[in-house]
N, C-alpha and C positions, 0 to 999 in steps of 0.2 A: 823117337825123333821129335825135335822141337818144331812147333808150328810157327810159320811166318805169317803174322797178321797183316791185313791190308788196312791202310789208314785213309782210304778214299772218302768214307762217310764221316770222318772225324771232324768235329767242330774245332775251329782254330781259336780256342779260348785265349791263348797266350798272345794273340795278335794285339789285344788291348791291354796286355800286362803292364807295359811301361807307363802309359798315362794314368792307369788306375793305381799303380804303385806310387807314382808321384802324388796323386790325390791322397793316398793313405799317409804318406810322409807329411803332407801339409796338415792333415787332420791330427796326427800325433803331435806335431809342433804346436798347433793351435791349442790342443788339449793341455800341453805342458804350460803354455803361456797363461791360459785361463786358470789352471790349478795354482800357478805361482802368483797371479794377480788377484783373482777373486777367491781362490781357495774352494773348499767344499762346505756346503751348508749342512753341518753336522746336526743330526737329530739328538733328542734327549738321551738316547742310549749312550751317546759318546760325550755329550756336554754335561750330563747330569741333570737331575731335576726330581720332581715328585709325580708319582702316578697314583691316580684315584680311580677306583672302580666302583660304579654305582649300579644298582638295579632299580628300575622304575616299575610301577604297578601296571603301566600300559606303555605301548610303543610311543616313543618321544621323537619329535622333530628336532634334528640336530641344529638346524639354523635357528630355531626358536630358542634352543638351549644356549647356543653361542650368544644370542642377542641379550640374554640375561646376565652374561658375565662381562659387565662393563666397568666393574670396579677396578681400582688400581691393583688390589691384591690378586685379582684373577687375570691380569694383563698377560698376554702371550699364551694363554691356555689353548691347547690343541684338543678338540673334542672329536671322538671317534666312536663308532659302534664296536662292540666287543662281543662277537658271537651273535646273539639275537638283537632285535630292534629295541628291546627293553634294557639291555645291558650296555652301559656307556663307560668309556675309558677316557679320562681327562689327564693330559700330560701338562705339567707346569714347569717352566724353566727355573733355574736357580736364580734367586734374587738375594743379593748380599744384605740388602736393607730390610728384608722380611724373613721371618721364620716360616718354615714349611707348614707349621700348624695353622698359621694365620691364612696362608693361601688355601689350604684344604677347607678351612671354615668358610671362606668366601665362596668357594665352589659349591659346597654343600648348601649354603644359603640360597645361591642362585638356582640350584636344582629343586629345592623345596618350594620355590616360588612357582614352579610349573607343576610339581607333583609332591604333595605333602607326605605321601607314603614312600618316598624314595629311601632306599637302604644303602648305606655305605658298606661295601663288602670288603674292600681292601685298600690300604694305603702303603705305598713303598717309596722310599727315597734312595736315589742313586747320586752319590757324591761326585763332584767334578773329577776327583782323582781316579775313581772307579771308571768313569767314562773315558778318561785319557788312557787308562790301561786297556780298555776294550778296543780303542782305536789302534793302539800299538799292536795288540795281539791280532786284530783283524788284518792289518797290513802285513804282519809277519806270516799269517796263514796263507795269504795270496802268494808271497814270495817263496815260501817253502813248497807250495803246490807247484809253482813253475820249475823250481829246482828238481823236485822229484820227477816231474814229467820229462825234463831234459835228460835225466839219468835213464829213465825207462826207455825213451825213444832211442837214445844212443845205443843201448844194448839190443833193442829189437830191430832197429834199422841201421843207418849209417849216420855219422856225425853231421853230414851236410843236410840230411833230412831232419835230424834232431834240431839243428839250428833253425831251419825253416819253421818247424812246428812251434818252437818256443817263441820265435819272433812273432808269429801269427797270434799266439795266445797273449803275449805282452801287448801287441797292437790292439786286440779286442778289449782288454781291460783298460788300457789307457784312453782309448776313444770313448768307451762307455763312461768312464770317470769324467772325461772332458765335457761330455754332454750334460752330465749332472752338475758340473761346475758352471758351465755357460748359462744354463737355465736356472741355476740355484735351486735345484730340486733337493728336497730333504734326504739326507743320507743316514739311514739307520741300520740296525742289524739285519733287517729283512733285505735291504739292498745289498749288503755284504754277502748274504747267502745267495742272492741272485748272481752276483759277480762270480762266486765260486762255481755256481751251476753253469754259467756261461763258459768258464774255463773247461769244465768237463764236456759240455756239449760241443764246443769248437774242436777240442782234441779228438773226440770220437769221429767227427766229420773228416778231420785231417788224416787220421789213422786209416780210415777206409780208402781214401785216395792213395795214400802211401803204400798200402798193401797191393793195390792194383798196379802202381808204378813199379814196384819191385818185381812183381810177377811178369809184367810186360817187358821189363829190361832183359829178362832171361829168355823170353819167347820171341820178341821182335828184334832179331839180331842185326838186321840191316837198317833199322830206323834210327833217326837221330834222337837225342834226348828230348828235344822240343816236341817231336812227333809222338814220342812215347807218353809224355806228360799229357798232351792234348787228347790222345786216345784213352788214357786212363781216366781223365776227368769226364770225357764223353760217356764212357762205359758206366761210371758211377753216378751220372747226373740224374737218372731216373730215381735212384735210391735217395739222393739228396733232396730232390723235389718232393718226394712223398714224405720223407722224414720231416723236412722243414715245414711243409704244409700242414701236416697233422699236429705238429708241435705248436705252430702259430695259432691254429684254431683254439687250442686249449689256453694258450697264453693270452690271446685277445679276449677270450671269455673271462679270464681272471682279471684282466685290465679293466674291462667294462663293468663286470658284475661282482668282482671279488671284494669290493669295499675298500675303505681307506687303509685298513690294517696291512694289506698285502699289495697296495697300489705301487709302492716303490719296488717291491720284488718283481711284479709283473712288468714294470717299466724297464728295469735292468735286463730282464729276459728278452723283451721285445728288441731293445737296442742290440743286445749281444747276439741274438739269432741272426739279425740282418748283417751285422758287421762280421760275425764269425763265419757265415756261409761264404761270403766273397773272399775273406782273408785266407780260407783254406785253399783257394785257387790262386789268387793274385798276390798273396804274401808268402805262404808256406811253399807252394810248388815253384813259384817264380824265383824265390831266393835260392832254393836248391839248385835250380838251373844255373843261376849266376855264380854259385859256388863251385860249379864244374862237375855236377853229378853225371856219371856215365855207367855203362854196363859193367865195366871192370870193378866198380865199387860195390856192385850187387852180387858178384860171384862169391860163393862160399870159400873160405880159406882152406886150401888143400893141406892136409897133415900127412907128411911123409912117414911111411911106416918104417920101423926099425929094420934094417937089413935089406931094404928094397933096392939099394944101390949095389948090393953084393951079387956077384955072378952065381947063377944057379948051379947046384951040385948034382942036379938030376941028369942022368945020361940022355 
């Protein structure tokens, strides 16, 4: 016998769904405007440039090293730690009027003014065409991920829930990109990896809620869809708080102490976790309600057995 759950202690999350959904819509529109007007501050991974890796004999102060790179050849250099405090990575933008060898020589001269024993370990050049291809392939990776998720959720659940989950994922990606565009934060391959991680994290949160919604639609036969969604969100809230809290502890540690190399990755994750947590409730679930999800959509399709409609021959 199916159990009829009480919703007396349920938190009415969807009471605030309309204003928060309007806020989300405004954020998405503002993100599109910023992306269209300001664009994205592409890093050297996408624009192309020269990467120089050096090893110093002793830990080096990055600010002091940056202060020595005042020549025209070293203009625009990005100086970062690479592993230890003695390993330094310098990224140089493409300069049409200068050859990369001249830029590398200027960087090495500046480094030798601080430490004469510095060793040049690696020099790599990424052309603008390669950077453009990386940008196209990165965007394609995000789109393919969203399409695959739409197909997966459509098979596992119902198309109304699938539409809600993909809308929430697209919302998370667009808003995160919008923040990077508004603040003109550098967008490199680590940020792209962070975006794909956000897609997976947000989907996991949404799937947990959807599983409980489907279960409660079959058990709470007299409840309305809004009551069922509120109950499902309430039942999974403790899991959401614990998961989000423990993830934030790690991401905040990466953001504060991870260094420049993964700062963009940690920033994308921080934004994505906050946006993805509330979108699982106020975008994914609310959109499914607006699309008319109900108990009949959750019932398994009955397959009529062959000969079931024939009269029995048994005496």
